GULUM-23405 format. One record per residue (C-alpha): x, y, z; residue in one letter; residue number from 0. Coordinates in nm, 3 decimals. Example, Ala and Ser with C-alpha at 12.3 -4.5 7.8 and 13.67 -1.06 7.14 Angstrom:
east  north  up  code  pos
1.230  -0.450  0.780  a  0
1.367  -0.106  0.714  s  1
***
This chain:
east  north  up  code  pos
-0.319  4.441  -4.432  x  0
-0.688  4.340  -4.445  x  1
-0.947  4.590  -4.329  x  2
-1.037  4.569  -3.961  x  3
-1.362  4.380  -3.904  x  4
-1.631  4.603  -3.757  x  5
-1.792  4.454  -3.446  x  6
-2.077  4.570  -3.219  x  7
-2.006  4.794  -2.921  x  8
-1.910  4.589  -2.616  x  9
-1.845  4.284  -2.839  x  10
-2.214  4.196  -2.800  x  11
-2.287  3.870  -2.979  x  12
-1.926  3.817  -3.089  x  13
-1.793  3.465  -3.034  x  14
-1.433  3.487  -2.914  x  15
-1.348  3.124  -2.837  x  16
-1.485  2.774  -2.777  x  17
-1.573  2.653  -2.427  x  18
-1.706  2.334  -2.270  x  19
-1.784  2.500  -1.936  x  20
-2.128  2.642  -1.999  x  21
-2.343  2.889  -2.186  x  22
-2.630  3.134  -2.138  x  23
-2.903  3.122  -2.404  x  24
-3.059  3.464  -2.363  x  25
-3.349  3.428  -2.602  x  26
-3.467  3.115  -2.419  x  27
-3.405  3.229  -2.061  x  28
-3.184  2.925  -2.004  x  29
-2.823  2.863  -1.904  x  30
-2.621  2.555  -1.820  x  31
-2.298  2.428  -1.664  x  32
-2.141  2.162  -1.882  x  33
-2.440  1.957  -2.002  x  34
-2.669  2.026  -1.706  x  35
-2.924  2.299  -1.640  x  36
-2.773  2.539  -1.387  x  37
-3.110  2.581  -1.217  x  38
-3.159  2.202  -1.191  x  39
-2.817  2.184  -1.028  x  40
-2.907  2.462  -0.784  x  41
-3.231  2.286  -0.693  x  42
-3.091  1.936  -0.647  x  43
-2.713  1.933  -0.591  x  44
-2.459  2.085  -0.355  x  45
-2.210  2.361  -0.426  x  46
-1.931  2.107  -0.385  x  47
-2.087  1.891  -0.658  x  48
-2.104  2.185  -0.897  x  49
-1.750  2.286  -0.805  x  50
-1.627  1.942  -0.913  x  51
-1.836  1.962  -1.229  x  52
-1.679  2.289  -1.340  x  53
-1.319  2.216  -1.243  x  54
-1.300  1.845  -1.327  x  55
-1.567  1.820  -1.594  x  56
-1.801  1.573  -1.421  x  57
-2.019  1.543  -1.114  x  58
-1.829  1.360  -0.838  x  59
-1.870  0.986  -0.797  x  60
-1.802  1.029  -0.426  x  61
-1.992  1.338  -0.302  x  62
-1.779  1.371  0.013  x  63
-1.447  1.354  -0.171  x  64
-1.435  1.719  -0.272  x  65
-1.542  1.834  0.075  x  66
-1.252  1.640  0.225  x  67
-1.015  1.794  -0.029  x  68
-1.116  2.157  0.021  x  69
-1.176  2.163  0.399  x  70
-0.805  2.199  0.490  x  71
-0.757  2.449  0.207  x  72
-1.000  2.695  0.368  x  73
-0.759  2.779  0.649  x  74
-0.556  3.098  0.606  x  75
-0.178  3.044  0.580  x  76
0.017  3.224  0.857  x  77
0.195  3.463  0.620  x  78
-0.139  3.573  0.475  x  79
-0.305  3.600  0.817  x  80
-0.027  3.834  0.930  x  81
-0.105  4.070  0.642  x  82
-0.482  4.081  0.691  x  83
-0.506  4.345  0.968  x  84
-0.316  4.594  0.754  x  85
-0.525  4.513  0.448  x  86
-0.844  4.549  0.651  x  87
-0.733  4.886  0.788  x  88
-0.634  5.012  0.444  x  89
-0.967  4.905  0.294  x  90
-1.187  5.016  0.586  x  91
-1.358  5.288  0.385  x  92
-1.318  5.129  0.044  x  93
-1.480  4.856  -0.163  x  94
-1.440  4.517  0.013  x  95
-1.344  4.370  -0.323  x  96
-1.028  4.578  -0.315  x  97
-0.932  4.417  0.014  x  98
-0.989  4.072  -0.133  x  99
-0.772  4.155  -0.434  x  100
-0.490  4.257  -0.202  x  101
-0.532  3.950  0.020  x  102
-0.533  3.712  -0.276  x  103
-0.223  3.882  -0.414  x  104
-0.046  3.807  -0.085  x  105
-0.183  3.452  -0.090  x  106
-0.047  3.401  -0.440  x  107
0.295  3.520  -0.330  x  108
0.287  3.299  -0.022  x  109
0.188  3.000  -0.236  x  110
0.467  3.067  -0.482  x  111
0.225  3.061  -0.773  x  112
0.412  3.084  -1.099  x  113
0.298  3.157  -1.453  x  114
0.035  2.922  -1.588  x  115
0.251  2.894  -1.898  x  116
0.518  2.716  -1.694  x  117
0.287  2.517  -1.465  x  118
0.176  2.159  -1.539  x  119
-0.201  2.088  -1.544  x  120
-0.215  1.901  -1.213  x  121
-0.043  2.189  -1.035  x  122
-0.272  2.442  -1.203  x  123
-0.572  2.251  -1.070  x  124
-0.422  2.238  -0.719  x  125
-0.369  2.615  -0.725  x  126
-0.725  2.671  -0.846  x  127
-0.871  2.455  -0.568  x  128
-0.668  2.634  -0.302  x  129
-0.765  2.977  -0.433  x  130
-1.137  2.893  -0.447  x  131
-1.138  2.735  -0.102  x  132
-0.953  3.026  0.059  x  133
-1.156  3.311  -0.093  x  134
-1.462  3.292  0.141  x  135
-1.236  3.271  0.446  x  136
-1.045  3.580  0.340  x  137
-1.365  3.774  0.273  x  138
-1.513  3.682  0.609  x  139
-1.189  3.756  0.795  x  140
-1.148  4.097  0.632  x  141
-1.511  4.187  0.704  x  142
-1.477  4.102  1.072  x  143
-1.147  4.287  1.104  x  144
-1.297  4.596  0.939  x  145
-1.583  4.587  1.190  x  146
-1.354  4.552  1.492  x  147
-1.396  4.180  1.552  x  148
-1.164  3.883  1.540  x  149
-1.183  3.653  1.238  x  150
-1.352  3.318  1.289  x  151
-1.164  3.008  1.176  x  152
-1.344  2.782  0.928  x  153
-1.506  2.463  1.050  x  154
-1.419  2.150  0.859  x  155
-1.756  1.988  0.937  x  156
-1.968  2.255  0.764  x  157
-2.054  2.275  0.397  x  158
-1.884  2.549  0.197  x  159
-2.193  2.773  0.198  x  160
-2.279  2.716  0.564  x  161
-1.918  2.774  0.659  x  162
-1.914  3.110  0.483  x  163
-2.225  3.228  0.668  x  164
-2.077  3.104  0.995  x  165
-1.748  3.290  0.944  x  166
-1.927  3.616  0.857  x  167
-2.202  3.615  1.121  x  168
-2.042  3.410  1.399  x  169
-2.341  3.178  1.416  x  170
-2.399  2.839  1.257  x  171
-2.680  2.911  1.009  x  172
-3.013  2.735  1.007  x  173
-3.060  2.474  0.738  x  174
-3.302  2.694  0.538  x  175
-3.058  2.986  0.541  x  176
-2.756  2.771  0.454  x  177
-2.945  2.605  0.171  x  178
-3.079  2.938  0.042  x  179
-2.728  3.082  0.017  x  180
-2.596  2.759  -0.132  x  181
-2.859  2.768  -0.408  x  182
-2.774  3.131  -0.478  x  183
-2.403  3.047  -0.498  x  184
-2.465  2.756  -0.734  x  185
-2.680  2.977  -0.957  x  186
-2.400  3.235  -0.987  x  187
-2.093  3.012  -1.030  x  188
-2.068  3.083  -1.401  x  189
-2.262  3.272  -1.665  x  190
-2.102  3.274  -2.006  x  191
-1.840  3.526  -2.110  x  192
-1.944  3.808  -1.879  x  193
-1.700  4.094  -1.819  x  194
-1.514  3.936  -1.528  x  195
-1.487  3.590  -1.684  x  196
-1.362  3.737  -2.010  x  197
-1.110  3.946  -1.815  x  198
-0.982  3.634  -1.637  x  199
-0.942  3.452  -1.970  x  200
-0.759  3.743  -2.134  x  201
-0.509  3.748  -1.849  x  202
-0.480  3.369  -1.856  x  203
-0.402  3.384  -2.227  x  204
-0.084  3.576  -2.143  x  205
0.034  3.284  -1.929  x  206
0.016  3.486  -1.604  x  207
-0.037  3.313  -1.270  x  208
-0.388  3.216  -1.161  x  209
-0.398  3.470  -0.877  x  210
-0.332  3.749  -1.128  x  211
-0.617  3.616  -1.344  x  212
-0.862  3.616  -1.055  x  213
-0.738  3.954  -0.933  x  214
-0.825  4.104  -1.270  x  215
-1.164  3.934  -1.268  x  216
-1.234  4.077  -0.922  x  217
-1.155  4.423  -1.052  x  218
-1.415  4.378  -1.326  x  219
-1.671  4.236  -1.083  x  220
-1.635  4.536  -0.852  x  221
-1.799  4.760  -1.112  x  222
-2.164  4.847  -1.034  x  223
-2.272  4.751  -1.387  x  224
-2.150  4.397  -1.327  x  225
-2.139  4.262  -0.972  x  226
-2.232  4.565  -0.767  x  227
-2.607  4.561  -0.817  x  228
-2.747  4.335  -0.538  x  229
-2.696  4.597  -0.269  x  230
-2.810  4.875  -0.502  x  231
-3.133  4.689  -0.575  x  232
-3.201  4.675  -0.201  x  233
-3.110  5.045  -0.180  x  234
-3.387  5.108  -0.432  x  235
-3.641  4.933  -0.211  x  236
-3.523  5.142  0.084  x  237
-3.557  5.463  -0.118  x  238
-3.911  5.376  -0.229  x  239
-4.011  5.297  0.128  x  240
-4.370  5.184  0.071  x  241
-4.581  5.047  -0.212  x  242
-4.793  5.362  -0.236  x  243
-4.479  5.566  -0.320  x  244
-4.351  5.322  -0.583  x  245
-4.518  5.456  -0.897  x  246
-4.420  5.819  -0.846  x  247
-4.062  5.733  -0.747  x  248
-4.012  5.489  -1.033  x  249
-4.184  5.694  -1.301  x  250
-3.964  5.998  -1.231  x  251
-3.643  5.799  -1.256  x  252
-3.742  5.601  -1.563  x  253
-3.843  5.919  -1.747  x  254
-3.513  6.079  -1.643  x  255
-3.330  5.789  -1.809  x  256
-3.197  5.641  -1.485  x  257
-3.135  5.270  -1.463  x  258
-3.349  5.078  -1.215  x  259
-3.105  4.838  -1.051  x  260
-3.216  4.476  -1.063  x  261
-3.387  4.506  -1.401  x  262
-3.256  4.444  -1.751  x  263
-2.974  4.216  -1.862  x  264
-2.727  4.224  -2.153  x  265
-2.802  3.859  -2.242  x  266
-3.157  3.773  -2.141  x  267
-3.448  3.894  -2.352  x  268
-3.691  3.710  -2.127  x  269
-3.710  3.641  -1.755  x  270
-3.373  3.570  -1.594  x  271
-3.401  3.208  -1.472  x  272
-3.188  3.292  -1.169  x  273
-3.433  3.564  -1.068  x  274
-3.725  3.323  -1.091  x  275
-3.546  3.074  -0.865  x  276
-3.439  3.338  -0.613  x  277
-3.790  3.479  -0.598  x  278
-3.909  3.134  -0.497  x  279
-3.639  3.113  -0.230  x  280
-3.734  3.456  -0.096  x  281
-4.098  3.359  -0.077  x  282
-4.008  3.039  0.109  x  283
-3.823  3.251  0.368  x  284
-4.114  3.498  0.385  x  285
-4.159  3.829  0.562  x  286
-4.258  4.190  0.498  x  287
-3.948  4.263  0.289  x  288
-4.036  3.981  0.050  x  289
-4.394  4.101  0.013  x  290
-4.272  4.454  -0.051  x  291
-4.012  4.338  -0.306  x  292
-4.272  4.138  -0.498  x  293
-4.512  4.434  -0.505  x  294
-4.242  4.675  -0.624  x  295
-4.127  4.429  -0.889  x  296
-4.478  4.421  -1.034  x  297
-4.488  4.803  -1.053  x  298
-4.139  4.827  -1.208  x  299
-4.222  4.576  -1.480  x  300
-4.553  4.748  -1.552  x  301
-4.395  5.092  -1.577  x  302
-4.103  4.970  -1.788  x  303
-4.348  4.811  -2.031  x  304
-4.542  5.138  -2.046  x  305
-4.255  5.384  -2.065  x  306
-3.997  5.176  -2.256  x  307
-4.207  4.959  -2.487  x  308
-4.020  4.695  -2.683  x  309
-3.711  4.708  -2.461  x  310
-3.765  4.361  -2.305  x  311
-3.651  4.469  -1.958  x  312
-3.709  4.192  -1.705  x  313
-3.608  4.123  -1.346  x  314
-3.249  4.004  -1.324  x  315
-3.056  3.799  -1.069  x  316
-2.953  4.094  -0.852  x  317
-3.303  4.200  -0.748  x  318
-3.397  3.901  -0.535  x  319
-3.035  3.813  -0.459  x  320
-3.016  4.114  -0.230  x  321
-3.340  4.018  -0.058  x  322
-3.227  3.659  0.000  x  323
-2.883  3.756  0.129  x  324
-3.037  4.012  0.365  x  325
-3.283  3.758  0.503  x  326
-2.998  3.512  0.563  x  327
-2.809  3.762  0.778  x  328
-2.545  3.891  0.538  x  329
-2.462  4.263  0.566  x  330
-2.518  4.472  0.256  x  331
-2.150  4.546  0.205  x  332
-2.093  4.171  0.166  x  333
-2.344  4.114  -0.113  x  334
-2.101  4.150  -0.404  x  335
-1.822  3.969  -0.214  x  336
-2.065  3.681  -0.158  x  337
-2.119  3.670  -0.533  x  338
-1.739  3.645  -0.566  x  339
-1.722  3.339  -0.339  x  340
-1.904  3.140  -0.605  x  341
-1.794  3.312  -0.923  x  342
-1.429  3.249  -0.835  x  343
-1.498  2.881  -0.908  x  344
-1.626  2.968  -1.254  x  345
-1.332  3.200  -1.315  x  346
-1.085  2.930  -1.221  x  347
-1.259  2.676  -1.446  x  348
-1.230  2.923  -1.733  x  349
-0.868  3.003  -1.650  x  350
-0.778  2.634  -1.652  x  351
-0.953  2.588  -1.986  x  352
-0.783  2.895  -2.133  x  353
-0.443  2.775  -2.009  x  354
-0.473  2.479  -2.247  x  355
-0.469  2.722  -2.542  x  356
-0.131  2.876  -2.625  x  357
-0.284  3.161  -2.830  x  358
-0.283  3.501  -2.662  x  359
-0.606  3.700  -2.685  x  360
-0.511  4.013  -2.873  x  361
-0.798  4.188  -3.058  x  362
-0.760  4.492  -3.280  x  363
-0.908  4.840  -3.251  x  364
-1.030  5.102  -3.494  x  365
-0.839  5.430  -3.480  x  366
-1.065  5.739  -3.497  x  367
-0.818  6.018  -3.408  x  368
-0.657  6.277  -3.638  x  369
-0.502  6.135  -3.958  x  370
-0.142  6.017  -3.917  x  371
0.136  6.087  -3.973  x  372
0.133  6.461  -3.911  x  373
0.450  6.675  -3.906  x  374
0.580  6.738  -3.556  x  375
0.538  7.095  -3.429  x  376
0.858  7.292  -3.375  x  377
1.032  7.247  -3.039  x  378
0.997  7.620  -2.981  x  379
0.658  7.741  -3.102  x  380
0.790  8.099  -3.107  x  381
1.077  8.011  -3.342  x  382
***
């Protein structure tokens, strides 16, 4: 047997497959969906347009067609609705992502989703569309149940982003707030082979059903080093409290080796383009929080350059994402779930692409334990 190939920790820089969905070019501070700049799409197109682009491979010829397809799919099936109060109660003091995983598992059972391996492409697509459309409704319903309120049914006349805000807050959002969240969702639909996307593709390579693939991706996204940072970045601003306290607070933590949430990225070695866009959105919304966040960002970047020279630590997407979501009325516990409402589209696009490849993803490992084989110890050590 050939020697095992040595690879970097975390598979950094290792190409594991081909994809036509998109790519993040970290050295350039650029990423794209299909052949289009993701930021250009966020600035000029709707979430529904980008959804069609990722799932079907092209921007829609009829912009309203996808809206008409997904609007009825947003409504919770009766069997799933019956299970939600119990799921909400069980997850009342836990991560909301856990509740979503449970709800989607029930939804997959209710839909009769079978293994991708045995499912024809048209049916796979139908399952993906239903899963993506239902996810925001489930998240909003579980949030309201956990907070002692009745779920709000989706409205077929609202865009996907506006509908999500409406179901969470109970109020039809203003156009600036709906568009701000929509741009955030577009900017986070997909981002290369991050941990959750790779997890979804590994599961898909086994031929498992699409709900199992997304459930695994959600588990990866729930980790604070992946999707859990938007609320933690806002927690940092709360802990600092005022600009005059920033340097002392930050310097102590940087010197102690603590990570400053919202800064640094495993791919980008320059400014995260999503952060730049979200900073502009935050400034357009305005307010004291935005001014404070901008001032703290300047101090963090200055101190990181001073105390960790050569590390190329820049503001990432989570820093201003938390600010924007807060300004648009989303509660902090829903920041990472909101991320999931868009990323589920990217996951499903990747799952559908992976399902076209019959090769299971099965890497090797390097054993570093005691040499084998060793003689077994006696059954009775005293013998």
